[in-house]
All heavy atoms as an XYZ file, in Angstrom:
981
protein
N      -7.173      6.963     66.959
C      -6.030      7.018     66.070
C      -4.776      6.640     66.847
O      -4.482      7.239     67.872
C      -5.869      8.422     65.502
C      -6.839      8.771     64.427
S      -6.546     10.433     63.819
C      -8.226     10.848     63.422
N      -4.041      5.697     66.301
C      -2.825      5.238     66.970
C      -1.595      6.032     66.562
O      -0.629      6.098     67.307
C      -2.590      3.752     66.658
C      -3.664      2.877     67.295
O      -4.239      3.297     68.313
O      -3.932      1.783     66.766
N      -1.627      6.624     65.384
C      -0.480      7.366     64.876
C      -0.510      8.802     65.407
O      -1.418      9.572     65.088
C      -0.519      7.363     63.345
C       0.694      8.011     62.709
O       1.541      8.556     63.444
O       0.792      7.979     61.468
N       0.485      9.189     66.225
C       0.500     10.551     66.788
C       0.537     11.649     65.724
O      -0.046     12.713     65.905
C       1.762     10.585     67.644
C       2.142      9.163     67.862
C       1.574      8.380     66.720
N       1.224     11.401     64.611
C       1.310     12.414     63.554
C      -0.066     12.654     62.934
O      -0.449     13.791     62.664
C       2.305     11.978     62.481
N      -0.819     11.564     62.717
C      -2.171     11.706     62.168
C      -3.091     12.411     63.162
O      -3.913     13.240     62.773
C      -2.757     10.330     61.825
C      -2.284      9.694     60.526
C      -2.895      8.307     60.358
C      -2.650     10.567     59.341
N      -2.932     12.099     64.443
C      -3.742     12.749     65.469
C      -3.472     14.250     65.509
O      -4.390     15.055     65.606
C      -3.469     12.129     66.844
C      -4.335     12.687     67.950
C      -5.817     12.373     67.768
O      -6.174     11.248     67.463
N      -6.666     13.368     67.941
N      -2.202     14.635     65.407
C      -1.829     16.050     65.411
C      -2.425     16.759     64.206
O      -2.973     17.859     64.328
C      -0.292     16.191     65.415
O       0.212     15.530     66.569
C       0.129     17.645     65.428
N      -2.340     16.122     63.034
C      -2.897     16.711     61.818
C      -4.420     16.850     61.948
O      -4.992     17.884     61.593
C      -2.552     15.843     60.610
C      -3.000     16.433     59.291
C      -2.541     15.585     58.127
C      -3.017     16.198     56.826
N      -2.621     15.432     55.675
N      -5.065     15.819     62.487
C      -6.515     15.853     62.682
C      -6.902     16.983     63.643
O      -7.833     17.732     63.386
C      -7.008     14.506     63.223
C      -8.467     14.503     63.594
C      -9.445     14.389     62.613
C      -8.876     14.616     64.919
C     -10.794     14.391     62.939
C     -10.217     14.619     65.260
C     -11.166     14.503     64.273
O     -12.492     14.512     64.603
N      -6.173     17.106     64.750
C      -6.451     18.160     65.726
C      -6.315     19.543     65.096
O      -7.116     20.433     65.366
C      -5.534     18.046     66.945
C      -5.865     16.840     67.793
O      -6.930     16.239     67.666
N      -4.939     16.458     68.651
N      -5.296     19.732     64.270
C      -5.083     21.020     63.599
C      -6.238     21.315     62.639
O      -6.728     22.445     62.565
C      -3.758     21.022     62.850
N      -6.685     20.285     61.913
C      -7.803     20.486     60.990
C      -9.074     20.840     61.742
O      -9.829     21.714     61.327
C      -8.029     19.225     60.153
C      -6.972     19.007     59.102
C      -7.146     17.670     58.391
O      -7.749     16.743     58.922
N      -6.585     17.574     57.197
N      -9.317     20.174     62.849
C     -10.515     20.456     63.634
C     -10.456     21.873     64.225
O     -11.460     22.556     64.290
C     -10.712     19.416     64.744
C     -11.071     18.044     64.218
S     -12.429     18.037     63.012
C     -13.776     18.591     64.015
N      -9.284     22.303     64.659
C      -9.130     23.665     65.177
C      -9.456     24.672     64.078
O     -10.129     25.672     64.325
C      -7.717     23.884     65.702
N      -8.991     24.398     62.867
C      -9.283     25.299     61.754
C     -10.768     25.333     61.438
O     -11.305     26.374     61.076
C      -8.489     24.904     60.507
C      -7.053     25.363     60.584
O      -6.715     26.222     61.390
N      -6.204     24.778     59.767
N     -11.447     24.190     61.577
C     -12.884     24.160     61.331
C     -13.587     25.086     62.317
O     -14.442     25.881     61.942
C     -13.440     22.719     61.444
C     -14.962     22.721     61.512
C     -12.968     21.880     60.277
N     -13.226     25.005     63.595
C     -13.856     25.859     64.593
C     -13.583     27.333     64.311
O     -14.471     28.159     64.466
C     -13.384     25.508     66.008
C     -13.941     24.217     66.505
N     -15.290     23.965     66.580
C     -13.333     23.103     66.948
C     -15.482     22.755     67.047
N     -14.319     22.202     67.281
N     -12.373     27.670     63.905
C     -12.041     29.063     63.675
C     -12.532     29.571     62.325
O     -12.454     30.756     62.053
C     -10.547     29.306     63.848
C     -10.119     29.233     65.275
C      -9.243     28.260     65.704
C     -10.615     30.120     66.216
C      -8.863     28.183     67.034
C     -10.247     30.061     67.542
C      -9.370     29.081     67.951
N     -13.048     28.684     61.486
C     -13.628     29.148     60.231
C     -15.116     29.478     60.413
O     -15.763     29.937     59.500
C     -13.441     28.112     59.121
O     -14.197     26.954     59.399
N     -15.634     29.255     61.627
C     -17.032     29.558     61.934
C     -17.090     30.805     62.813
O     -16.471     30.860     63.871
C     -17.714     28.387     62.666
C     -17.618     27.102     61.842
C     -19.172     28.728     62.955
C     -18.088     25.871     62.583
N     -17.830     31.794     62.347
C     -18.008     33.025     63.113
C     -19.418     33.065     63.684
O     -20.375     32.631     63.046
C     -17.796     34.250     62.223
C     -16.414     34.399     61.599
C     -16.375     35.642     60.713
C     -15.340     34.451     62.661
N     -19.538     33.606     64.881
C     -20.829     33.843     65.515
C     -21.057     35.343     65.502
O     -20.217     36.106     65.979
C     -20.823     33.294     66.938
C     -22.108     33.520     67.680
C     -23.304     33.026     67.189
C     -22.113     34.221     68.868
C     -24.498     33.233     67.877
C     -23.299     34.435     69.559
C     -24.484     33.932     69.063
N     -22.170     35.766     64.925
C     -22.460     37.189     64.752
C     -23.687     37.549     65.598
O     -24.712     36.864     65.529
C     -22.737     37.522     63.272
C     -22.915     39.021     63.076
C     -21.615     36.997     62.387
N     -23.556     38.615     66.390
C     -24.654     39.092     67.232
C     -24.988     40.534     66.871
O     -24.224     41.207     66.205
C     -24.262     39.044     68.721
C     -23.901     37.664     69.212
C     -23.768     37.572     70.719
C     -22.700     38.458     71.299
N     -22.517     38.268     72.750
N     -26.132     40.979     67.367
C     -26.616     42.353     67.208
C     -27.001     42.686     65.762
O     -26.905     43.833     65.326
C     -25.605     43.377     67.743
C     -26.283     44.669     68.129
O     -27.414     44.675     68.603
N     -25.603     45.792     67.913
N     -27.474     41.673     65.041
C     -27.988     41.905     63.692
C     -29.403     42.460     63.768
O     -30.152     42.148     64.700
C     -28.031     40.591     62.907
C     -26.697     39.999     62.488
C     -26.888     38.552     62.035
C     -26.067     40.822     61.385
N     -29.768     43.233     62.776
C     -31.144     43.684     62.650
C     -32.030     42.464     62.440
O     -31.650     41.514     61.748
C     -31.264     44.620     61.444
O     -32.610     44.783     61.090
N     -33.224     42.482     63.022
C     -34.154     41.367     62.821
C     -34.611     41.280     61.375
O     -35.110     40.255     60.931
C     -35.377     41.514     63.726
C     -35.115     41.251     65.200
C     -36.130     41.401     66.121
C     -33.872     40.851     65.672
C     -35.922     41.163     67.482
C     -33.637     40.612     67.012
C     -34.674     40.771     67.909
O     -34.464     40.528     69.233
N     -34.443     42.359     60.621
C     -34.911     42.399     59.233
C     -33.832     42.065     58.209
O     -34.105     42.107     57.017
C     -35.485     43.783     58.925
C     -36.642     44.132     59.834
O     -37.461     43.276     60.148
N     -36.691     45.373     60.281
N     -32.623     41.753     58.647
C     -31.545     41.468     57.709
C     -31.858     40.181     56.938
O     -32.430     39.232     57.487
C     -30.175     41.369     58.434
C     -30.085     40.129     59.296
C     -29.038     41.417     57.435
N     -31.520     40.186     55.654
C     -31.761     39.001     54.817
C     -30.474     38.202     54.666
O     -29.372     38.724     54.857
C     -32.264     39.401     53.427
O     -31.210     40.103     52.740
C     -33.516     40.264     53.505
N     -30.626     36.947     54.285
C     -29.464     36.089     54.043
C     -28.613     36.669     52.918
O     -27.383     36.637     52.973
C     -29.913     34.670     53.706
N     -29.270     37.230     51.907
C     -28.546     37.826     50.774
C     -27.657     38.985     51.247
O     -26.504     39.104     50.819
C     -29.533     38.310     49.721
C     -28.858     38.834     48.465
C     -29.876     39.243     47.400
O     -30.864     38.514     47.212
O     -29.649     40.298     46.777
N     -28.182     39.815     52.142
C     -27.392     40.933     52.665
C     -26.198     40.431     53.473
O     -25.108     40.995     53.391
C     -28.278     41.834     53.529
C     -29.321     42.592     52.727
C     -30.386     43.257     53.582
O     -30.701     42.743     54.682
O     -30.909     44.297     53.138
N     -26.400     39.352     54.218
C     -25.280     38.777     54.988
C     -24.232     38.179     54.057
O     -23.035     38.351     54.276
C     -25.792     37.722     55.974
C     -26.608     38.265     57.142
C     -27.144     37.116     57.989
C     -25.775     39.215     57.994
N     -24.681     37.481     53.009
C     -23.734     36.931     52.033
C     -22.950     38.057     51.360
O     -21.742     37.931     51.139
C     -24.447     36.071     50.979
C     -24.564     34.627     51.348
C     -25.752     34.129     51.849
C     -23.491     33.759     51.213
C     -25.873     32.793     52.205
C     -23.596     32.420     51.558
C     -24.797     31.936     52.056
N     -23.619     39.158     51.035
C     -22.940     40.298     50.408
C     -21.877     40.878     51.340
O     -20.755     41.163     50.924
C     -23.927     41.397     50.027
C     -24.781     41.044     48.815
O     -24.434     40.085     48.091
O     -25.803     41.723     48.600
N     -22.226     41.064     52.608
C     -21.293     41.665     53.567
C     -20.128     40.741     53.880
O     -18.962     41.119     53.748
C     -22.034     42.038     54.859
C     -21.164     42.635     55.964
C     -20.595     43.991     55.542
C     -21.972     42.773     57.253
N     -20.422     39.527     54.286
C     -19.367     38.610     54.718
C     -18.617     37.998     53.535
O     -17.452     37.606     53.662
C     -19.944     37.517     55.623
C     -20.249     38.017     57.009
C     -21.487     38.569     57.306
C     -19.286     37.973     58.003
C     -21.762     39.054     58.566
C     -19.554     38.463     59.273
C     -20.790     39.004     59.555
N     -19.269     37.937     52.367
C     -18.637     37.379     51.174
C     -17.492     38.214     50.641
O     -16.684     37.745     49.837
N     -17.369     39.455     51.098
C     -16.260     40.315     50.670
C     -14.912     39.790     51.159
O     -13.871     40.197     50.665
C     -16.465     41.740     51.189
C     -17.655     42.433     50.576
C     -17.898     43.782     51.201
C     -19.155     44.399     50.611
N     -19.548     45.622     51.273
N     -14.943     38.898     52.133
C     -13.700     38.422     52.741
C     -13.295     37.035     52.280
O     -12.231     36.547     52.651
C     -13.831     38.457     54.272
C     -14.088     39.845     54.765
C     -15.374     40.276     55.012
C     -13.038     40.742     54.929
C     -15.622     41.578     55.438
C     -13.276     42.038     55.350
C     -14.570     42.455     55.606
N     -14.136     36.392     51.469
C     -13.784     35.078     50.939
C     -15.018     34.210     50.749
O     -16.134     34.593     51.138
N     -14.813     33.032     50.143
C     -15.936     32.123     49.884
C     -16.598     31.647     51.180
O     -15.920     31.274     52.128
C     -15.308     30.945     49.150
C     -13.948     31.393     48.738
C     -13.545     32.506     49.638
N     -17.914     31.665     51.171
C     -18.695     31.251     52.336
C     -19.326     29.900     52.048
O     -19.920     29.689     50.987
C     -19.784     32.295     52.651
C     -19.130     33.594     53.095
C     -20.749     31.777     53.718
C     -20.091     34.737     53.282
N     -19.196     28.997     52.994
C     -19.804     27.675     52.872
C     -21.276     27.726     53.265
O     -22.121     27.113     52.628
C     -19.065     26.682     53.771
C     -19.570     25.266     53.647
C     -18.788     24.311     54.486
N     -17.394     24.320     54.050
C     -16.407     23.783     54.733
N     -16.631     23.213     55.893
N     -15.179     23.819     54.272
N     -21.575     28.483     54.338
C     -22.949     28.486     54.845
C     -23.178     29.676     55.767
O     -22.261     30.098     56.466
C     -23.189     27.191     55.621
C     -24.561     27.019     56.187
C     -24.680     25.725     56.977
O     -23.837     25.427     57.813
N     -25.710     24.955     56.702
N     -24.405     30.185     55.775
C     -24.832     31.172     56.764
C     -26.140     30.659     57.352
O     -27.060     30.298     56.611
C     -25.036     32.573     56.158
C     -23.697     33.167     55.729
C     -25.733     33.493     57.163
C     -23.783     34.563     55.145
N     -26.199     30.632     58.676
C     -27.421     30.210     59.372
C     -27.861     31.330     60.297
O     -27.123     31.710     61.196
C     -27.172     28.940     60.168
C     -26.780     27.795     59.237
C     -26.904     26.505     59.885
N     -28.297     26.276     60.244
C     -28.850     25.086     60.292
N     -28.151     24.040     59.990
N     -30.093     24.952     60.663
N     -29.052     31.848     60.053
C     -29.595     32.925     60.871
C     -30.485     32.358     61.962
O     -31.212     31.392     61.736
C     -30.436     33.868     60.016
C     -29.631     34.761     59.118
C     -30.537     35.672     58.318
O     -30.822     35.388     57.175
N     -30.981     36.749     58.932
N     -30.419     32.990     63.135
C     -31.311     32.610     64.217
C     -32.727     33.053     63.908
O     -32.940     34.148     63.387
N     -33.697     32.193     64.238
C     -35.090     32.541     63.949
C     -35.979     32.470     65.188
O     -37.060     33.048     65.194
C     -35.649     31.626     62.857
O     -35.534     30.277     63.264
N     -35.541     31.794     66.227
C     -36.331     31.695     67.454
C     -36.192     32.953     68.292
O     -35.349     33.819     68.016
N     -37.026     33.062     69.309
C     -36.984     34.250     70.165
C     -35.617     34.461     70.799
O     -35.149     35.591     70.919
C     -38.050     34.154     71.258
C     -39.446     34.341     70.701
O     -39.620     34.907     69.636
N     -40.434     33.847     71.416
N     -34.961     33.391     71.208
C     -33.669     33.514     71.882
C     -32.507     33.716     70.908
O     -31.425     34.114     71.317
C     -33.404     32.275     72.734
N     -32.729     33.438     69.615
C     -31.623     33.503     68.655
C     -31.793     34.566     67.578
O     -30.905     34.728     66.743
C     -31.428     32.128     67.968
O     -32.633     31.768     67.295
C     -31.048     31.070     68.974
N     -32.910     35.281     67.583
C     -33.088     36.347     66.576
C     -31.970     37.368     66.706
O     -31.518     37.664     67.808
C     -34.428     37.041     66.771
C     -35.482     36.497     65.877
C     -36.694     37.393     65.871
C     -37.617     36.844     64.852
N     -38.152     37.692     63.929
N     -31.541     37.890     65.577
C     -30.472     38.885     65.588
C     -29.089     38.277     65.649
O     -28.104     38.981     65.838
N     -29.009     36.949     65.466
C     -27.713     36.259     65.461
C     -27.577     35.443     64.183
O     -28.566     35.151     63.506
C     -27.554     35.313     66.668
O     -28.503     34.249     66.564
C     -27.734     36.050     67.981
N     -26.334     35.060     63.895
C     -26.086     34.199     62.740
C     -24.746     33.499     62.924
O     -23.868     33.985     63.642
C     -26.065     35.005     61.445
N     -24.627     32.349     62.284
C     -23.345     31.666     62.157
C     -22.919     31.811     60.701
O     -23.714     31.582     59.794
C     -23.460     30.181     62.505
C     -23.643     29.929     63.976
C     -24.902     29.729     64.514
C     -22.544     29.892     64.819
C     -25.073     29.500     65.863
C     -22.705     29.668     66.175
C     -23.968     29.468     66.695
N     -21.670     32.201     60.492
C     -21.113     32.338     59.149
C     -19.940     31.370     59.054
O     -18.999     31.445     59.846
C     -20.629     33.780     58.880
C     -20.031     33.889     57.481
C     -21.764     34.773     59.066
N     -20.027     30.443     58.096
C     -18.993     29.421     57.930
C     -18.211     29.719     56.652
O     -18.781     29.717     55.555
C     -19.605     28.001     57.858
C     -18.502     26.953     57.763
C     -20.518     27.745     59.041
N     -16.930     29.968     56.819
C     -16.045     30.234     55.675
C     -15.359     28.952     55.222
O     -15.175     28.023     56.004
C     -14.966     31.252     56.062
C     -15.452     32.675     56.023
C     -15.955     33.288     57.158
C     -15.406     33.415     54.849
C     -16.407     34.602     57.131
C     -15.859     34.724     54.807
C     -16.355     35.304     55.952
O     -16.800     36.596     55.914
N     -14.962     28.943     53.970
C     -14.183     27.825     53.437
C     -12.776     27.819     54.028
O     -12.199     26.765     54.256
C     -14.080     27.925     51.902
C     -15.393     27.763     51.173
C     -15.902     26.331     51.174
O     -15.093     25.399     51.305
O     -17.126     26.155     51.047
N     -12.229     29.008     54.288
C     -10.839     29.129     54.727
C     -10.760     29.905     56.039
O     -11.408     30.937     56.201
C     -10.030     29.852     53.641
C      -8.557     29.911     53.974
O      -7.848     28.936     53.685
O      -8.120     30.942     54.532
N      -9.933     29.414     56.947
C      -9.806     30.027     58.267
C      -9.241     31.448     58.181
O      -9.608     32.314     58.978
C      -8.971     29.133     59.208
C      -7.512     29.080     58.772
C      -9.077     29.591     60.633
N      -8.382     31.727     57.209
C      -7.801     33.066     57.080
C      -8.865     34.084     56.651
O      -8.814     35.244     57.057
C      -6.627     33.061     56.100
C      -5.421     32.271     56.590
S      -4.882     32.713     58.263
C      -4.286     34.369     58.004
N      -9.823     33.644     55.841
C     -10.920     34.528     55.448
C     -11.787     34.873     56.660
O     -12.214     36.019     56.831
C     -11.780     33.884     54.362
C     -11.015     33.660     53.072
O     -10.011     34.362     52.836
O     -11.419     32.770     52.295
N     -12.032     33.876     57.514
C     -12.844     34.130     58.705
C     -12.115     35.065     59.659
O     -12.731     35.930     60.282
C     -13.229     32.831     59.408
O     -12.121     32.220     60.009
N     -10.795     34.927     59.756
C     -10.015     35.816     60.625
C     -10.109     37.251     60.132
O     -10.334     38.176     60.910
C      -8.554     35.372     60.684
C      -7.709     36.277     61.577
C      -6.259     35.893     61.574
C      -5.375     36.756     62.430
N      -5.845     38.033     62.864
N      -9.963     37.430     58.828
C     -10.035     38.770     58.251
C     -11.430     39.379     58.461
O     -11.559     40.545     58.841
C      -9.701     38.718     56.765
C      -9.559     40.075     56.132
C      -9.167     39.993     54.663
O      -9.210     38.947     54.043
N      -8.805     41.129     54.111
N     -12.467     38.586     58.259
C     -13.834     39.077     58.454
C     -14.069     39.446     59.913
O     -14.664     40.490     60.211
C     -14.845     38.024     58.002
N     -13.594     38.603     60.825
C     -13.763     38.876     62.253
C     -13.047     40.172     62.628
O     -13.615     41.022     63.325
C     -13.230     37.700     63.077
S     -13.561     37.843     64.840
N     -11.825     40.326     62.160
C     -11.036     41.524     62.476
C     -11.693     42.796     61.930
O     -11.712     43.830     62.592
C      -9.614     41.412     61.916
C      -8.774     40.358     62.618
O      -9.181     39.889     63.712
O      -7.724     39.980     62.065
N     -12.220     42.722     60.714
C     -12.760     43.920     60.056
C     -14.205     44.235     60.445
O     -14.599     45.394     60.454
C     -12.692     43.771     58.535
C     -11.308     43.563     57.983
C     -10.543     44.831     57.892
C      -9.246     44.568     57.146
N      -8.250     45.550     57.346
N     -15.004     43.200     60.741
C     -16.435     43.436     60.933
C     -16.861     43.533     62.397
O     -17.971     43.990     62.668
C     -17.254     42.347     60.222
C     -17.153     42.372     58.694
C     -17.962     41.233     58.087
C     -17.620     43.702     58.144
N     -16.024     43.113     63.326
C     -16.390     43.270     64.727
C     -16.416     44.765     65.052
O     -15.426     45.464     64.881
C     -15.408     42.536     65.643
C     -15.866     42.534     67.085
O     -17.059     42.448     67.372
N     -14.925     42.641     67.998
N     -17.580     45.263     65.459
C     -17.742     46.689     65.731
C     -18.168     47.497     64.514
O     -18.377     48.704     64.610
N     -18.324     46.839     63.378
C     -18.725     47.506     62.138
C     -20.198     47.899     62.213
O     -21.037     47.122     62.657
C     -18.484     46.559     60.951
C     -18.832     47.132     59.617
C     -18.017     48.063     59.014
C     -19.983     46.720     58.949
C     -18.326     48.590     57.766
C     -20.308     47.234     57.705
C     -19.475     48.172     57.119
N     -20.514     49.118     61.783
C     -21.889     49.590     61.785
C     -22.574     49.085     60.519
O     -22.249     49.503     59.420
C     -21.928     51.116     61.849
C     -23.322     51.647     62.078
O     -24.310     51.058     61.661
N     -23.400     52.780     62.748
N     -23.525     48.179     60.702
C     -24.255     47.561     59.592
C     -25.744     47.740     59.846
O     -26.264     47.295     60.866
C     -23.888     46.073     59.504
C     -24.587     45.320     58.408
C     -24.388     45.649     57.079
C     -25.427     44.264     58.707
C     -25.025     44.950     56.066
C     -26.065     43.551     57.708
C     -25.855     43.893     56.381
N     -26.410     48.440     58.957
C     -27.841     48.730     59.065
C     -28.169     49.425     60.390
O     -29.157     49.117     61.049
C     -28.666     47.451     58.902
C     -28.516     46.820     57.536
C     -29.386     45.593     57.332
O     -29.896     45.002     58.281
N     -29.547     45.204     56.083
N     -27.286     50.337     60.781
C     -27.528     51.126     61.974
C     -27.245     50.410     63.284
O     -27.604     50.898     64.349
N     -26.598     49.247     63.220
C     -26.275     48.482     64.432
C     -24.807     48.077     64.380
O     -24.277     47.756     63.326
C     -27.156     47.239     64.529
C     -28.646     47.579     64.551
C     -29.492     46.342     64.557
N     -29.347     45.629     65.813
C     -30.146     45.773     66.855
N     -31.149     46.618     66.789
N     -29.957     45.077     67.950
N     -24.158     48.097     65.536
C     -22.750     47.697     65.611
C     -22.670     46.188     65.806
O     -23.157     45.652     66.802
C     -22.033     48.430     66.742
C     -21.911     49.907     66.459
C     -22.788     50.821     67.029
C     -20.934     50.382     65.583
C     -22.696     52.175     66.753
C     -20.835     51.733     65.294
C     -21.716     52.623     65.886
O     -21.620     53.951     65.593
N     -22.056     45.506     64.834
C     -21.977     44.054     64.875
C     -20.994     43.577     65.942
O     -19.968     44.211     66.186
C     -21.515     43.499     63.521
C     -22.407     43.785     62.319
C     -21.816     43.143     61.076
C     -23.816     43.288     62.565
N     -21.314     42.443     66.525
C     -20.397     41.730     67.413
C     -20.069     40.431     66.683
O     -20.948     39.597     66.456
C     -21.047     41.436     68.785
C     -20.100     40.632     69.656
C     -21.453     42.732     69.463
N     -18.810     40.288     66.287
C     -18.385     39.123     65.518
C     -17.327     38.382     66.326
O     -16.288     38.950     66.679
C     -17.820     39.530     64.135
C     -17.431     38.294     63.332
C     -18.828     40.383     63.374
N     -17.606     37.109     66.614
C     -16.730     36.290     67.443
C     -16.465     34.959     66.759
O     -17.253     34.512     65.924
C     -17.408     35.997     68.796
C     -17.929     37.200     69.577
C     -18.903     36.742     70.650
C     -16.772     37.944     70.180
N     -15.372     34.305     67.153
C     -15.142     32.939     66.691
C     -16.083     32.020     67.448
O     -16.280     32.163     68.656
C     -13.701     32.501     66.942
C     -12.707     33.245     66.088
C     -11.858     34.176     66.644
C     -12.626     33.010     64.729
C     -10.946     34.870     65.876
C     -11.718     33.698     63.935
C     -10.885     34.630     64.517
O     -10.007     35.307     63.743
N     -16.681     31.080     66.742
C     -17.578     30.112     67.375
C     -16.753     29.184     68.268
O     -15.760     28.627     67.837
C     -18.300     29.308     66.304
C     -19.140     28.201     66.829
N     -20.097     28.381     67.793
C     -19.173     26.889     66.520
C     -20.683     27.232     68.051
N     -20.135     26.312     67.294
N     -17.170     29.055     69.523
C     -16.465     28.207     70.487
C     -17.474     27.261     71.130
O     -18.020     27.555     72.194
C     -15.775     29.058     71.545
C     -14.732     29.984     70.948
C     -14.154     30.922     71.984
O     -14.837     31.349     72.903
N     -12.883     31.243     71.830
N     -17.726     26.100     70.490
C     -18.774     25.203     70.996
C     -18.526     24.704     72.408
O     -19.460     24.576     73.190
C     -18.794     24.054     69.994
C     -17.547     24.168     69.213
C     -17.084     25.589     69.294
N     -17.262     24.459     72.773
C     -16.979     23.968     74.124
C     -17.302     25.037     75.172
O     -17.781     24.740     76.250
C     -15.534     23.484     74.273
C     -14.458     24.506     74.001
C     -14.190     24.803     72.529
O     -14.601     24.022     71.656
O     -13.576     25.848     72.247
N     -17.092     26.297     74.827
C     -17.416     27.384     75.740
C     -18.930     27.535     75.889
O     -19.436     27.799     76.976
C     -16.788     28.679     75.237
C     -16.838     29.812     76.219
C     -16.051     31.003     75.714
C     -16.034     32.126     76.720
N     -15.283     33.275     76.241
N     -19.659     27.349     74.773
C     -21.115     27.443     74.821
C     -21.697     26.312     75.671
O     -22.630     26.521     76.443
C     -21.697     27.426     73.408
C     -21.376     28.688     72.625
S     -22.019     28.651     70.964
C     -23.705     29.070     71.261
N     -21.149     25.107     75.551
C     -21.620     23.981     76.350
C     -21.363     24.244     77.827
O     -22.209     23.968     78.674
C     -20.935     22.696     75.899
N     -20.196     24.791     78.135
C     -19.861     25.099     79.527
C     -20.807     26.166     80.077
O     -21.242     26.087     81.224
C     -18.414     25.565     79.636
C     -17.961     25.816     81.058
C     -16.515     26.278     81.091
C     -15.964     26.518     82.457
N     -16.816     27.031     83.471
N     -21.168     27.147     79.266
C     -22.059     28.207     79.754
C     -23.445     27.649     80.076
O     -24.105     28.119     80.993
C     -22.144     29.359     78.765
O     -22.879     29.001     77.632
N     -23.891     26.620     79.345
C     -25.172     25.992     79.649
C     -25.113     25.284     81.001
O     -26.058     25.356     81.786
C     -25.562     25.000     78.551
C     -26.039     25.661     77.282
C     -26.442     24.647     76.247
C     -26.853     25.327     74.957
N     -27.169     24.371     73.908
N     -24.002     24.615     81.275
C     -23.824     23.948     82.559
C     -23.785     24.991     83.666
O     -24.433     24.838     84.708
C     -22.537     23.084     82.556
C     -22.218     22.582     83.951
C     -22.679     21.926     81.584
N     -23.028     26.062     83.449
C     -22.940     27.141     84.438
C     -24.309     27.753     84.714
O     -24.644     28.052     85.861
C     -21.983     28.241     83.971
C     -20.523     27.809     84.007
O     -20.224     26.774     84.630
O     -19.698     28.520     83.406
N     -25.108     27.928     83.689
C     -26.436     28.507     83.849
C     -27.299     27.609     84.722
O     -27.996     28.080     85.616
C     -27.091     28.726     82.484
C     -28.503     29.308     82.504
C     -28.506     30.689     83.162
C     -29.053     29.397     81.099
N     -27.244     26.305     84.472
C     -28.039     25.381     85.277
C     -27.580     25.400     86.732
O     -28.403     25.393     87.639
C     -27.957     23.951     84.709
C     -28.877     22.977     85.410
C     -30.346     23.405     85.342
O     -30.864     23.747     84.285
N     -31.035     23.396     86.475
N     -26.279     25.449     86.956
C     -25.761     25.519     88.325
C     -26.238     26.795     89.016
O     -26.617     26.767     90.187
C     -24.234     25.480     88.317
C     -23.656     24.120     88.007
C     -22.132     24.132     87.896
O     -21.505     25.190     88.136
O     -21.573     23.080     87.559
N     -26.245     27.910     88.297
C     -26.697     29.170     88.876
C     -28.187     29.131     89.193
O     -28.627     29.638     90.227
C     -26.357     30.325     87.929
C     -24.852     30.586     87.892
C     -24.386     31.584     86.875
N     -25.243     32.719     86.674
C     -25.320     33.397     85.543
N     -24.579     33.043     84.511
N     -26.109     34.430     85.422
N     -28.983     28.501     88.318
C     -30.416     28.360     88.580
C     -30.649     27.500     89.820
O     -31.496     27.827     90.655
C     -31.121     27.739     87.371
C     -31.341     28.700     86.232
C     -32.063     28.015     85.086
C     -32.301     28.972     83.940
N     -32.967     28.322     82.797
N     -29.912     26.394     89.923
C     -30.038     25.516     91.091
C     -29.670     26.262     92.368
O     -30.351     26.136     93.387
C     -29.164     24.266     90.932
C     -29.637     23.352     89.805
O     -30.795     23.508     89.352
O     -28.843     22.493     89.371
N     -28.602     27.038     92.307
C     -28.160     27.810     93.462
C     -29.205     28.861     93.855
O     -29.485     29.069     95.042
C     -26.813     28.466     93.182
C     -26.184     29.046     94.425
O     -26.328     28.506     95.512
N     -25.476     30.152     94.257
N     -29.813     29.495     92.851
C     -30.851     30.485     93.111
C     -32.063     29.838     93.787
O     -32.605     30.373     94.759
C     -31.276     31.179     91.818
C     -32.358     32.246     91.937
C     -31.914     33.378     92.857
C     -32.711     32.778     90.566
N     -32.480     28.673     93.291
C     -33.602     27.948     93.908
C     -33.295     27.597     95.364
O     -34.144     27.733     96.244
C     -33.925     26.677     93.114
C     -34.555     26.965     91.761
O     -35.068     28.092     91.575
O     -34.523     26.070     90.897
N     -32.071     27.166     95.613
C     -31.640     26.814     96.972
C     -31.705     28.045     97.895
O     -32.207     27.972     99.012
C     -30.224     26.250     96.915
C     -29.672     25.755     98.206
C     -28.288     25.170     97.969
C     -27.501     25.058     99.243
N     -26.142     24.591     99.013
N     -31.235     29.177     97.406
C     -31.262     30.410     98.196
C     -32.694     30.884     98.456
O     -33.006     31.371     99.540
C     -30.461     31.510     97.497
C     -28.940     31.365     97.531
C     -28.286     32.378     96.603
C     -28.426     31.522     98.950
N     -33.561     30.737     97.440
C     -34.962     31.124     97.618
C     -35.610     30.300     98.724
O     -36.330     30.834     99.571
C     -35.739     30.954     96.311
C     -35.496     32.046     95.300
C     -36.325     31.794     94.054
C     -36.186     32.884     93.034
N     -36.986     32.611     91.825
N     -35.363     28.979     98.705
C     -35.912     28.112     99.751
C     -35.348     28.487    101.121
O     -36.070     28.557    102.106
C     -35.582     26.641     99.450
C     -36.466     26.022     98.414
C     -36.129     24.554     98.211
C     -36.978     23.951     97.128
N     -36.624     22.553     96.901
N     -34.065     28.739    101.150
C     -33.389     29.078    102.401
C     -33.967     30.342    103.032
O     -34.086     30.450    104.242
C     -31.895     29.242    102.134
C     -31.059     29.531    103.347
C     -29.574     29.705    102.993
O     -29.203     29.636    101.820
N     -28.763     29.933    103.981
N     -34.363     31.313    102.191
C     -34.856     32.591    102.687
C     -36.381     32.729    102.598
O     -36.919     33.820    102.814
C     -34.168     33.746    101.955
C     -32.702     33.806    102.225
N     -32.186     34.316    103.397
C     -31.629     33.385    101.502
C     -30.871     34.218    103.366
N     -30.508     33.660    102.229
N     -37.057     31.648    102.237
C     -38.522     31.651    102.197
C     -39.107     32.541    101.109
O     -40.166     33.138    101.295
N     -38.452     32.607     99.976
C     -38.934     33.426     98.858
C     -39.491     32.495     97.792
O     -38.894     31.497     97.422
C     -37.792     34.270     98.266
C     -37.204     35.195     99.320
C     -38.285     35.061     97.067
C     -35.943     35.902     98.872
N     -40.682     32.850     97.273
C     -41.279     32.016     96.207
C     -40.870     32.472     94.865
O     -40.866     33.413     94.338
C     -42.799     32.005     96.323
C     -43.224     31.142     97.501
O     -42.545     30.174     97.790
O     -44.257     31.481     98.107
């Protein structure tokens, strides 16, 4: 984009998209999509909910709101909320932070392998 005003508007819209997505942890493995829609829908219209189903993602979900203010209200009210006997952890989705953590993890694994070789540990 050559127009700085359009670039600024685009950047603001993209920031709002990221902040309209919540990452939810510590969900019961038995929670249904309907129960999540009921809970999170109290704060505004929801575009999508995606629940983790693999071993590494069970008990998590992404909740996408239509409006960033609805996601802010849900995050503020539901983080630490006791739902089905578990305290929810509700965070704003930060894809750049998640990508960085994957790189950091690989660096730590490489460093661990190097130390194991250095000290003769299998």
